[in-house]
DRENMISE-687539 format. One line per field, with one value per residue (C-alpha): chain; x, y, z. Coordinates in steps of 0.2 Angstrom, whole numbers, always signed. Example, Ala and Ser with C-alpha at 12.3 -4.5 7.8 and 13.67 -1.06 7.14 Angstrom:
chaine = [A; A]
X = [+62; +68]
Y = [-22; -5]
Z = [+39; +36]
END
This chain:
chaine = [A; A; A; A; A; A; A; A; A; A; A; A; A; A; A; A; A; A; A; A; A; A; A; A; A; A; A; A; A; A; A; A; A; A; A; A; A; A; A; A; A; A; A; A; A; A; A; A; A; A; A; A; A; A; A; A; A; A; A; A; A; A; A; A; A; A; A; A; A; A; A; A; A; A; A; A; A; A; A; A; A; A; A; A; A; A; A; A; A; A; A; A; A; A; A; A; A; A; A; A; A; A; A; A; A; A; A; A; A; A; A; A; A; A; A; A; A; A; A; A; A; A; A; A; A; A; A; A; A; A; A; A; A; A; A; A; A; A; A; A; A; A; A; A; A; A; A; A; A; A; A; A; A; A; A; A; A; A; A; A; A; A; A; A; A; A; A; A; A; A; A; A; A; A; A; A; A; A; A; A; A; A; A; A; A; A; A; A; A; A; A; A; A; A; A; A; A; A; A; A; A; A; A; A; A; A; A; A; A; A; A; A; A; A; A; A; A; A; A; A; A; A; A; A; A; A; A; A; A; A; A; A; A; A; A; A; A; A; A; A; A; A; A; A; A; A; A; A; A; A; A; A; A; A; A; A; A; A; A; A; A; A; A; A; A; A; A; A; A; A; A; A; A; A; A; A; A; A; A; A; A; A; A; A; A; A; A; A; A; A; A; A; A; A; A; A; A; A; A; A; A; A; A; A; A; A; A; A; A; A; A; A; A; A; A; A; A; A; A; A; A; A; A; A; A; A; A; A; A; A; A; A; A; A; A; A; A; A; A; A; A; A; A; A; A; A; A; A; A; A; A; A; A; A; A; A; A; A; A; A; A; A; A; A; A; A; A; A; A; A; A; A; A; A; A; A; A; A; A; A; A; A; A; A; A; A; A; A; A; A; A; A; A; A; A; A; A; A; A; A; A; A; A; A; A; A; A; A; A; A; A; A; A; A; A; A; A; A; A; A; A; A; A; A; A; A; A; A; A; A; A; A; A; A; A; A; A; A; A; A; A; A; A; A; A; A; A; A; A; A; A; A; A; A; A; A; A; A; A; A; A; A; A; A; A; A; A; A; A; A; A; A; A; A; A; A; A; A; A; A; A; A; A; A; A; A; A; A; A; A; A; A; A; A; A; A; A; A; A; A; A]
X = [-59; -53; -62; -56; -58; -52; -41; -28; -10; -4; +10; +10; -6; -8; -18; -14; -27; -23; -33; -34; -35; -39; -38; -42; -34; -30; -14; -7; -15; -7; -10; +1; +1; +11; +14; +28; +19; +27; +27; +10; +2; +10; +3; -14; -15; -17; -29; -40; -39; -44; -58; -66; -64; -74; -88; -88; -80; -65; -54; -54; -40; -33; -20; -25; -16; -19; -11; -9; -8; +1; +15; +29; +20; +25; +11; +11; -1; -15; -29; -27; -35; -53; -51; -42; -55; -69; -60; -58; -77; -81; -70; -78; -95; -101; -103; -108; -93; -103; -107; -89; -84; -86; -80; -64; -61; -50; -49; -40; -47; -46; -46; -64; -70; -71; -65; -53; -50; -35; -26; -29; -48; -51; -39; -46; -63; -58; -51; -67; -77; -65; -67; -86; -83; -92; -82; -81; -72; -72; -86; -74; -69; -86; -88; -71; -76; -92; -83; -78; -95; -113; -113; -101; -110; -102; -103; -95; -98; -93; -88; -86; -103; -113; -105; -109; -127; -129; -123; -134; -149; -153; -147; -146; -132; -136; -125; -113; -116; -103; -96; -87; -75; -82; -73; -70; -58; -48; -32; -33; -20; -20; -27; -16; -23; -11; +4; +10; +20; +29; +21; +33; +32; +13; +13; +25; +13; -2; +7; +13; -5; -12; +0; +5; +23; +38; +43; +59; +59; +75; +76; +82; +74; +57; +53; +37; +43; +34; +18; +18; +20; +6; -6; -4; -18; -30; -29; -29; -45; -52; -48; -58; -67; -54; -40; -48; -49; -31; -25; -36; -30; -12; -17; -28; -12; -3; -16; -19; -36; -48; -64; -75; -72; -61; -49; -57; -44; -26; -14; +0; +15; +29; +41; +55; +73; +79; +67; +76; +76; +63; +52; +52; +52; +45; +52; +56; +53; +36; +39; +26; +22; +33; +30; +30; +17; +6; +8; +1; -10; -5; +9; +26; +34; +52; +57; +76; +80; +99; +97; +90; +103; +110; +106; +88; +86; +94; +82; +68; +75; +67; +50; +49; +50; +41; +27; +31; +40; +49; +53; +65; +70; +75; +58; +48; +47; +32; +27; +17; +10; +19; +13; +16; +20; +37; +38; +55; +62; +79; +90; +103; +117; +120; +118; +103; +107; +116; +111; +103; +111; +106; +114; +126; +133; +151; +157; +151; +153; +160; +145; +133; +143; +145; +127; +120; +131; +122; +108; +114; +112; +101; +89; +88; +84; +68; +61; +50; +51; +64; +60; +70; +59; +65; +61; +46; +48; +40; +30; +23; +17; +8; +0; -17; -17; -3; -14; -15; -29; -38; -36; -53; -49; -33; -41; -54; -41; -32; -48; -51; -33; -35; -51; -42; -30; -44; -52; -36; -37; -18; -17; -9; +4; +18; +17; +16; +30; +36; +25; +10; +21; +25; +7; +0; +13; +15; +25; +24; +39; +44; +42; +52; +66; +67; +67; +81; +92; +88; +91; +108; +113; +107; +114; +98; +97; +84; +74; +75; +70; +54; +50; +51; +39; +27; +28; +25; +9; +2; +5; -4; -18; -20; -22; -36; -26; -28; -19; +0; +11; +16; +32; +26; +21; +38; +47; +39; +43; +61; +61; +59; +74; +87; +96; +99; +116]
Y = [-199; -185; -168; -156; -137; -125; -110; -100; -95; -79; -78; -59; -55; -72; -84; -102; -115; -124; -139; -141; -159; -164; -182; -189; -206; -217; -214; -203; -186; -174; -159; -158; -146; -151; -144; -130; -119; -104; -98; -90; -106; -116; -105; -109; -124; -114; -101; -115; -125; -110; -104; -121; -122; -105; -113; -127; -140; -150; -158; -178; -186; -193; -189; -174; -171; -155; -156; -141; -147; -145; -148; -140; -123; -112; -107; -91; -80; -81; -83; -102; -102; -103; -116; -127; -125; -129; -144; -150; -147; -157; -171; -171; -172; -156; -149; -159; -161; -156; -139; -135; -144; -129; -115; -104; -100; -88; -79; -77; -83; -74; -85; -81; -87; -70; -70; -56; -48; -53; -46; -52; -56; -47; -57; -73; -67; -65; -83; -90; -82; -89; -107; -105; -107; -98; -88; -88; -73; -62; -49; -35; -40; -44; -26; -29; -46; -40; -31; -47; -48; -51; -70; -73; -81; -74; -78; -65; -70; -60; -76; -95; -98; -88; -98; -114; -109; -104; -120; -130; -119; -111; -94; -85; -74; -60; -56; -41; -25; -16; +0; +13; +26; +43; +58; +66; +52; +52; +61; +73; +86; +105; +116; +122; +139; +140; +139; +157; +159; +144; +144; +132; +119; +121; +117; +102; +95; +96; +87; +74; +71; +71; +58; +48; +54; +54; +71; +78; +95; +104; +119; +128; +124; +132; +135; +124; +108; +97; +108; +105; +87; +86; +95; +81; +69; +83; +85; +66; +57; +45; +26; +17; +1; -11; +1; +2; -17; -19; -6; -12; -30; -24; -14; -29; -40; -27; -26; -7; -7; +3; -6; +6; +0; +0; +14; +27; +40; +36; +32; +45; +37; +48; +37; +46; +46; +33; +20; +3; -6; -19; -5; +3; -12; -25; -40; -43; -59; -62; -53; -40; -27; -11; +7; +6; -7; +2; +17; +6; +16; +32; +42; +39; +55; +54; +70; +74; +61; +61; +57; +40; +26; +24; +5; +9; +22; +10; -4; +8; +7; -10; -7; +9; +1; -15; -9; -24; -28; -44; -50; -65; -73; -90; -95; -82; -78; -66; -52; -37; -24; -7; +4; +21; +39; +44; +62; +67; +83; +88; +103; +108; +106; +100; +117; +120; +138; +135; +149; +159; +176; +182; +166; +159; +142; +145; +128; +129; +120; +105; +105; +103; +90; +79; +80; +78; +63; +53; +51; +40; +44; +28; +34; +52; +45; +38; +55; +62; +80; +89; +107; +120; +127; +144; +153; +165; +183; +187; +201; +188; +178; +192; +197; +188; +192; +179; +165; +152; +141; +130; +111; +109; +119; +109; +93; +96; +98; +83; +73; +78; +74; +57; +54; +56; +43; +31; +33; +27; +11; +10; +16; +32; +40; +36; +18; +18; +9; +1; +3; +9; +24; +29; +27; +37; +51; +53; +69; +81; +83; +99; +92; +76; +87; +97; +81; +74; +89; +91; +72; +74; +90; +83; +66; +58; +39; +29; +28; +47; +49; +39; +48; +64; +58; +53; +70; +79; +68; +73; +91; +90; +80; +94; +107; +96; +91; +73; +73; +73; +81; +98; +109; +119; +104; +95; +111; +112; +94; +97; +112; +100; +90; +103; +102; +83; +76]
Z = [+75; +63; +60; +47; +46; +32; +36; +27; +27; +20; +7; +4; -4; -10; +1; +3; +8; +25; +32; +51; +54; +72; +78; +95; +99; +114; +123; +136; +138; +126; +115; +100; +85; +70; +52; +54; +67; +74; +92; +91; +83; +97; +110; +103; +114; +129; +122; +115; +131; +142; +130; +130; +149; +150; +141; +153; +141; +146; +133; +133; +143; +127; +114; +104; +87; +77; +59; +49; +31; +20; +32; +22; +22; +37; +48; +58; +68; +80; +67; +69; +86; +80; +67; +79; +92; +80; +74; +92; +95; +79; +84; +101; +92; +101; +83; +67; +55; +40; +47; +45; +29; +17; +28; +29; +47; +56; +72; +88; +105; +121; +137; +140; +123; +115; +97; +94; +77; +66; +51; +33; +34; +18; +7; +16; +11; -7; -6; +1; -13; -26; -19; -16; +3; +18; +30; +49; +56; +71; +74; +72; +55; +48; +40; +32; +25; +17; +4; -4; -12; -9; -13; +2; +16; +32; +51; +62; +80; +95; +105; +103; +112; +100; +85; +94; +97; +79; +72; +84; +79; +95; +90; +73; +68; +55; +41; +45; +36; +26; +33; +23; +30; +32; +24; +40; +45; +29; +27; +13; +17; +17; +3; -11; -8; +7; -4; -8; -23; -30; -46; -54; -40; -40; -58; -56; -43; -54; -68; -55; -50; -67; -74; -59; -60; -48; -42; -33; -25; -20; -10; +6; +23; +25; +7; +7; +0; +14; +12; -6; -4; +9; -3; -16; -9; -10; -29; -32; -37; -25; -27; -39; -33; -39; -32; -15; -14; -19; -7; +7; +6; +9; +24; +30; +30; +39; +52; +48; +40; +50; +57; +48; +31; +16; +11; +0; -2; -9; +5; +9; +18; +25; +34; +44; +36; +50; +42; +39; +22; +28; +35; +18; +6; +17; +27; +45; +54; +46; +29; +32; +19; +19; +17; -2; -2; +11; -2; -16; -27; -17; -12; -4; +2; +7; +16; +18; +4; +6; +25; +21; +21; +4; +3; +8; -6; -19; -15; -22; -39; -44; -36; -45; -62; -59; -47; -35; -19; -19; -1; -1; +15; +21; +26; +16; -3; -5; -17; -13; -25; -24; -38; -30; -34; -26; -20; -12; -5; -1; +3; -10; +2; +20; +27; +16; +9; -7; -19; -5; -7; +10; +19; +6; +10; +15; +10; -8; -20; -10; +3; -11; -21; -6; -1; -18; -21; -8; -22; -35; -54; -57; -43; -49; -67; -60; -56; -70; -64; -53; -47; -38; -24; -19; -2; -3; +3; +19; +11; -1; +14; +21; +5; +3; -15; -17; -13; -27; -33; -22; -22; -28; -44; -47; -43; -57; -70; -64; -65; -83; -88; -80; -89; -105; -100; -95; -112; -120; -110; -107; -89; -82; -93; -80; -84; -103; -111; -128; -143; -133; -127; -145; -150; -136; -136; -155; -155; -169; -181; -173; -155; -160; -167; -151; -141; -150; -149; -130; -127; -135; -126; -109; -112; -107; -104; -113; -96; -95; -113; -111; -94; -103; -116; -103; -94; -111; -114; -97; -100; -116; -107; -94; -109; -116; -131; -135; -152; -155; -142; -149; -145; -131; -121; -125; -120; -103; -100; -104; -92; -77; -82; -87; -70; -72; -78]
END
């Protein structure tokens, strides 16, 4: 007798269909799982056996074979427990086979039959919708699965007994309700009114938010670089419905999606400088998403940029251009989305006080040259804006009149600039390229002349040239000018690249 239950395997954000085939045949008692299972899948035998025993059911004293098809697709994770258990119950005729034929099932079983939450329910729910299937998932994941759409039929039982009773008609499980995160629980960051002085850095941060650009801040310790970076989430608009779904799917795969619903604010990731390349880009034993993918549609903040391993930093170059993280391993070749804003901060030299007249670096200029050389030219070229953040005098910190605009005021201007970009229909300025970039920027004759002269003097690369055009377009959008980019906006954009070589 053979029973089949549908489940899934995760290949990055892509979901692959997996069929769990259970056969009970004559022979010596055994329980075998085949089809490239990992250790967690192999241990499903004991969890399933204990869960069924808790319900008062014993496995037949026959040969039990569980085939996870297709056999050449690696299977990993504990979410195969529930489909294996339901396949066994169908093969034992405890449940009718036709009740499971159109279901996608995933969930981990406790030894007492409780169904525990698992990662990746939201992508699995999207797969079920695409294939006109129903979904059976743990109760703790039901509020997540509901976001896949109203037409998805979802069962989210607390334990195996509830699910059996529902399928036999002795109990009715209601559809789980959608839950959305409250604003109280979402990181927004400090208000920009807390930033005293730093007008140039504040302006650069506003431009960064409006166009989705990358920003590098350089300055001595305590000058406010980290504070400025942490203010960025507060001036960014909330995620759109599509962006929230994309970002939440990545967090779901990583097992980091909160139980109270989808993400509504843009993620802000700030890994320590000791982070490894797999932690930043993605990978590891199970090719999990890294920090750049967890920051998808949000912000990745790298403080103390030169302290990161050089190979780790260089691995950022390709994702910054493509918006994707490709993780290639012997057993895994997966692709995660990674369209993020890179915000970085660094000291001008190792001691941190180059250019500070009160505490001048005693090893200048070698200290600065050696320290800054840790950041390669190709990586620097991928920052749209670079600003020097100078220390603020104590008297300015004590002067309440030095307080700047609030995040609310800045966010309103950012929203207007982004609305202009949305009306054009080409995405944020930071991702414009090719003929679309020329059409959207369309600099005036004077601005084009200024740009050509500056590009020659600064010896800009083609990438740097295009990034300068994008920045100028954003500055023009912030001014409410939707027409050709004029000289003042081009000149301001150039001011953020004049320190580059």
